[in-house]
TORLUMKOL-564615 format. One record per residue (C-alpha): residue in three letters; x, z, y. Coordinates in steps of 0.5 Angstrom, whole numbers, plus 500, padded with zeros to 3 digits. Layout:
ALAXZY/...
//
This chain:
MET559526499/ALA553529496/ASP552529488/LYS548523486/LEU540524485/LYS538524478/LEU532520478/LEU527518473/LEU523511473/GLN516512471/GLY513505470/ILE518499470/GLY513493469/GLY511489474/TYR512492481/GLY516497478/ALA522493476/GLY524492483/TYR525500483/VAL530499477/MET534493481/THR534497487/ALA536504484/MET541501479/GLY544498486/MET545504489/GLU550507485/ASP553511490/GLU547515491/ILE543515485/GLU544516477/VAL538513473/VAL538518468/GLY531516464/ILE525511463/ILE518513462/ASP514507460/PRO511506453/TYR511499454/ALA518499457/GLU521493452/LYS516488456/SER519489463/ASN523484466/ALA528489467/PHE529492460/ASP536489459/SER538493465/VAL536500462/GLU535499455/ASP541504454/LEU538510457/PRO533515454/ILE527512454/PHE520516453/ASP513514453/THR511521457/ILE515525461/ASP513531457/GLU517528451/TYR523526456/PHE524534457/ALA522536450/ALA528532448/GLY532537453/ASN533531458/THR534533465/ALA532530472/GLU531532479/ALA526526482/ILE522521479/ALA519514482/ILE512513479/SER510506479/THR504506474/PRO497503474/ILE493506480/GLN488510475/LEU494514472/HIS498516479/CYS494523479/GLU496525472/HIS503523473/LEU504526480/CYS501532478/SER505532471/SER512531475/LEU511536480/ASN509541474/HIS516539471/GLY520541478/LEU521534480/HIS521531487/VAL516525487/LEU516518490/CYS509515487/GLU507508489/LYS501506493/PRO496507494/LEU495514493/CYS490514487/ALA484511485/SER479516488/VAL478521493/GLU477527488/GLU484525485/GLY487525492/GLN485531494/LYS487534487/MET494531488/LEU494534495/GLU493541493/VAL498541487/SER503538492/ARG502544497/ASN502549491/HIS510546490/PRO512547497/GLU520546495/GLN519539492/LYS518533496/VAL512528495/LEU513521498/ILE507516497/GLY510509497/PHE507505503/GLN513502504/TRP512501512/SER512508513/PHE519509511/SER521503515/PRO526505521/ALA523500525/ILE516502524/LEU518510525/GLU521508531/ALA515505534/LYS511510532/LYS515515535/GLN515511542/ILE507511541/LEU507518540/ALA511519546/GLY506515551/VAL511510552/TRP506504550/GLY500508554/LYS494508550/PRO493504544/LEU487499545/SER486495539/MET490494532/LYS489488528/ALA491484521/ILE490478518/VAL493477510/ARG491470507/TRP494471500/PRO491466495/ARG491469488/ALA490465481/PHE486466475/SER492469472/TYR492475477/TYR485478475/GLU487477468/ARG494480468/ASN491487465/ASP484491464/TRP483493471/ALA484488476/GLY478487480/ARG474492476/MET471499478/LYS474502471/ASP479500466/SER478499458/ASN478506457/GLY473508462/ASN478511468/PHE475509475/VAL480504478/GLY476501484/ASP481496484/SER480491490/ILE484487495/ILE483492501/SER485498496/ASN491495493/ALA494488494/THR493489502/ALA492497502/HIS498497507/TYR494493512/LEU489498512/HIS494504512/ASN499502517/PRO494502523/LEU491509521/PHE499511520/MET501509527/LEU495512530/GLY496519527/SER497525532/SER504527529/MET509523525/GLU507525518/LEU499524519/ALA495518519/ALA488518523/GLU481518520/PRO476513522/SER470515526/LYS466509524/ILE467504518/GLU464497518/ALA465492513/GLU463485510/CYS466484503/PHE465477499/LYS468474492/ALA469468489/TYR472470483/ASP468473477/ILE470480479/GLU466487479/THR469489486/PHE471483492/ASP477479493/THR475478501/ALA474483506/PHE473484513/VAL474491516/ARG473494523/LEU474501524/SER473506530/VAL479511530/PRO479517535/ILE486518538/ASN488524542/GLN487520549/GLY480522548/SER477515546/ASP477510540/THR482505538/GLN478499535/VAL482496528/ILE480489525/ILE483487518/ALA481480515/VAL484479508/SER483474502/HIS485472495/CYS481466495/CYS483463502/GLU485456503/GLU492456505/THR497461504/ALA500465510/GLU505470512/PRO501477514/THR500478522/ILE499484525/GLU498485533/TYR497492536/THR495492543/PHE497498548/GLU496499556/GLN503497557/GLY504492552/ARG504490545/MET507490538/TRP507484533/CYS509482526/SER508474524/GLY511471518/ASP518474519/ASP518481517/ARG520484524/LEU517488529/HIS517485535/GLY514488542/LYS513487549/LEU513493554/ASN511492561/GLY513485560/GLU520486557/PRO522484550/LYS523490545/GLU526489538/PHE525494533/GLY528490527/ILE526489520/ILE520492517/GLY522491510/SER516489506/ASN520486500/LEU527489496/GLU529493503/GLY522496502/TYR524499495/TYR531501499/ASN528505504/LYS523509500/LEU529511495/THR533512501/TRP528517504/LEU527520497/CYS535522497/GLU534525504/CYS528529502/ALA531531495/GLN538533497/GLY538533505/GLY531537506/ALA528532510/GLU521531511/SER517526508/PRO514521513/CYS508519508/THR505525504/PRO499525500/GLU496528506/THR498522510/ALA495517505/LEU489520504/PRO485517510/GLU487510507/LEU484512501/LYS478515504/ALA476508508/ALA478504502/ASN473508497/TYR468508503/ILE468501503/LEU468500495/ASN462505494/ASN457503500/ILE458496502/PRO456491497/ALA460485495/LYS456478497/ARG458472493/PHE460466497/ASP456460497/GLN457456490/ASN458450494/SER464452498/ILE468455492/LYS473450490/VAL478450484/ASP485448486/ALA490447481/VAL496444485/LYS500450483/GLU496455479/LYS489454477/ARG485458483/LEU479458487/LYS479457494/VAL473457499/GLU472452504/GLY472454511/LEU474461510/ASP481460513/ASP477458520/VAL473464519/MET478469518/ILE482467524/GLU476467529/CYS474474526/TYR482476527/ASN482473534/ASN476476537/MET475483533/GLN469481530/LEU465481523/PRO463474520/SER456476521/GLU457477529/ILE460469529/ASN454466526/VAL457464520/THR454463513/MET459464507/
//
């Protein structure tokens, strides 16, 4: 059996606490050797790591004579570039959480630095891209089993409370309090998977994602934020069969009801879908196909860390690298920089305090569903919001 992977964890608050839980549970594969986090004591996972070496920065960790082989980074978006590049310069294999980073310029720098360290593996944590179910589906798409991809669509109704935008100094903002560009929006962060995955599935090889040739979007906000909390996005994506696949995405944090995300990918020979059960289903030429669990929750952490072990110790190639993640970042940045966010009609915005105080927009759910079903934008169905 291979030696355990000596792993650093950078950023253990919020989403990063899941890495602590998962890595500690993979005791046959991973040895967590240290924590990089200036606010580690505030993490819900601190009790599990308080006896480990804990440092504010990776430079301090290595200056103290410590060693490691790999790192899992789960820090704020605006720090991804700095932390990934620093980790590579210290000789580590890197798993960096999604999205790739804040800006296209940072993404291109991360790609360049990664290429300058060819012996070190870099994984960008779009967890669906590490799912056995998703990877098997993509393999079949590339092999032509399903025929030409015709359309792909996703709808995500995830209401968020006021506290969501108050939890730090960058949620929903263009820059953090230190002036660092963040560009945090629903499409670039919370629902980035649903922008990335169609591009990933349409990539010309297992490790590549497609670049849209056309991006259309209509963005809205109910909350008093700098970016937007609702987006309708339509992409035209060139594919190797010589035509474009249409993609529609409808996402919101101020919808009326919570609903599990739904995706549906349609091909000449059938369709694939996931709706509320975290499983990828299919029907090919009338015959049911089951790909299995996608892994959107704790299984997603496990899939990513398993791939990190296989890449670092077994020489496997990462299915999601900076190059794979860059098309999603380019699309999200294009929307952020070129599509002005409109405020919803004030009369349609209501306060809902049943569970936690939040905003909801009356009639929004019906608009989202209609746009999803018909592959249209709100302006094309003659609604005013």
